[in-house]
Residue, then its C-alpha position, 0 to 999 in steps of 0.5 A: x556464484x557456484x551452482x551449489x548452495x546459495x549463501x545468504x546475508x541477512x541485514x535486520x533481525x526484527x519481526x520479519x528477519x527473525x521469521x525468515x531465519x525460522x522459516x529457513x530452519x524449519x523448511x530447509x528440506x522442502x526448500x532444497x527439494x524445490x530449488x535443487x540447492x541448499x540455502x545457507x544463512x552465512x552472515x547476519x547483521x543487526x544493531x539490536x543483537x546485544x539488546x534484544x533476543x534473537x533466534x538461533x542463527x546456527x553457524x552464521x557469522x554475527x555482527x552489527x555492521x550491515x556493510x560487512x554483509x554487503x562486502x562479505x565474499x561469502x555472501x551471494x544474496x543480500x536480504x535487506x530488512x532494516x527499512x527506512x531510506x538510509x543506510x538501506x539505500x547505500x547498502x542496496x546500491x553497493x550490493x548491486x554494484x558488487x554484483x550481488x542480488x538483493x531481496x528487500x521488503x522496503x517499499x518506501x525505499x523503492x517508491x522514493x528511489x526506485x529509478x536509481x535502484x532499478x537502473x543500477x540493478x539493470x546496469x549491473x545485470x543483477x536482480x532486485x526482488x521485492x515481493x515482500x514490499x507490498x501486501x505481506x504474504x499476497x504474491x501480487x508483485x509476481x502476479x502483476x509482473x508475470x501472471x498477468x503479463x499478457x493482459x492489459x490492466x486497466x485499473x487496480x483497487x487495493x486495501x494495502x494498509x492493515x492498520x487502516x483497514x483494522x481501524x475502519x473495520x472496528x469503527x464499523x463493527x463496534x460503533x466506536x470513534x476513530x481515536x478510541x479505536x486507534x488507541x486500542x490498536x496501539x495498545x495491542x501493537x497493531x498500530x505504531x506509537x506514531x501512526x502517521x505513516x499508516x493513518x495518513x496514507x503514506x504507507x499505502x501510497x508507497x505501495x501504490x507507486x510500485x503497483x501502478x508501475x507494475x500494472x501499467x508499465x509506466x513511470x510513476x513518481x511517488x510525488x504524483x500520488x495524491x494521498x489522503x488519510x483517514x483521520x477525518x472519518x467519523x462514526x457518523x460517516x460510517x453510519x451514513x455510508x451504510x444508509x447509502x449502501x456503502x462501506x468506507x475503506x482506505x483505497x489505493x486506486x490506479x487507473x490507466x485512462x485515455x488521458x493519463x494515469x490516475x493514481x490516488x490514495x484516500x478514504x473511499x465509499x464502496x458498495x456493501x455488495x462488493x468483495x472489497x467491502x468484505x475485507x476486514x481487520x488487518x487483511x489486505x486485498x488487491x482487485x485488478x481489472x484487465x481487458x482479457x482476464x476481466x476482474x480478479x481479486x488477490x486476498x490474504x494477510x498483508x503484514x506480520x512476520x511470517x506472511x512477509x517472511x514467506x514473500x522474502x523467501x519466495x524471492x530467494x527461492x526464485x533466485x536459487x532456481x535461476x542464478x546458476x553459474x553467473x549473475x543475470x536478470x531473467x525478468x526485469x524487476x518491474x516487468x520491463x526495463x526502466x528505459x522501456x517504461x512508458x512516460x505517461x501523463x499523470x492526472x492531477x486529483x483536481x481533474x477527477x470526476x467522481x460521485x461524492x458523499x458530503x457531510x456538513x454540520x449545519x445550524x438547524x434553521x429554515x433555508x440552510x439546505x437551500x443555501x448549501x444546495x445553491x452553492x453546489x448548484x452554482x458549481x455544477x454539482x447535482x445532488x442525488x440524495x439527502x439525509x437530514x437528522x432532527x436536532x436532539x436536545x441541546x444540539x446547536x447543529x445537525x448533520x446534513x448529508x448528501x450524495x452527489x451525482x458525478x462532479x468535478x473535484x476542482x469545482x467541488x473543492x471550490x464549492x466546499x470552500x464557500x460553504x465552509x465560510x457560511x455562518x450557518x455551517x460549523x467546522x470543516x465539511x467532510x467529503x469522501x469519494x465514491x467508487x461504484x464499478x469494480x468490474 
């Protein structure tokens, strides 16, 4: 690689790819001043070149074959923005094998095939950069890898999926049910036609896989992340949570405990007084607890073309500053080389000790509360507070809501199975974990 301009090959011209082209054009002079060298878009590959409008690509060579970008001798850095697993995995691995640094926003690829890709990058001595893979324009990857490198992080709490946060915010602010808000979000383009990836917590779990490895320096397989979405959260839960003094957020949680690493994604009740409870709409935030620094919060736009493109180009600028004359890895992608990541036990969700919010739809008759409380008590689950509403005309059941003291997840699930089988309880009970301590 020459010490002059850095020649870029872009794969993918969707929302983010098009925004990368726009930023490269409008901020060219500023980028050159910051890097001491120019960035030139040499080649672009997109399968929608002939079916969708695209930005002015200047003198860049244009095609539909992404492998042509990887194999082009005039491309120094490959920017992969097509998403998905294949052919992205094959493209990234081939680029690394050919000695070409890769910039990607593909969190699913890195969460599922991170070991293969990070080891390939280390073996080739070539950087792989992924700031844009988590939380859009928030520089959380670089912060965890470098800014907090001297600290020992103990916990991380993240609102890292904008679609879920938008839905829960709207439910809270406007009093609408989940399905109504979801359909409105889809109509506005804020949720996909098939929203499963977001609302079932999968997207957040991909991001948490990467965040927890960076935060704690441990190997975390995606399959070890407990994942639960927000489909079951109702307007009743939002209102009862508020009565108890909480907001409901889809949280990505990682904790470095003495007996193992705790990694989980699920709806969580957090105190209304906490800063995370104030994060609304499609915004993201990551709260980190460190031994030396204490608590710190990183907030910003978590998705969208421009915020994500900004993170893509931040990686490109870092490469332009540091790749002079030859390939080399200044800082490992995860802050440590793969062989140096700790192999730590990952705690199963059944071992969790938490406080819980519980909601049952119960027949309104004497003795119901005592029966349910009795089953909970037999499983060592102590009740801290109860809310029970009067029955309205025509209602057969009423919501019975409880807040527990600290309890075992394993015992709670066993108790709820028995409660759900009672003839006095209609439908499936709802449980939401509570997190109180944010530093």
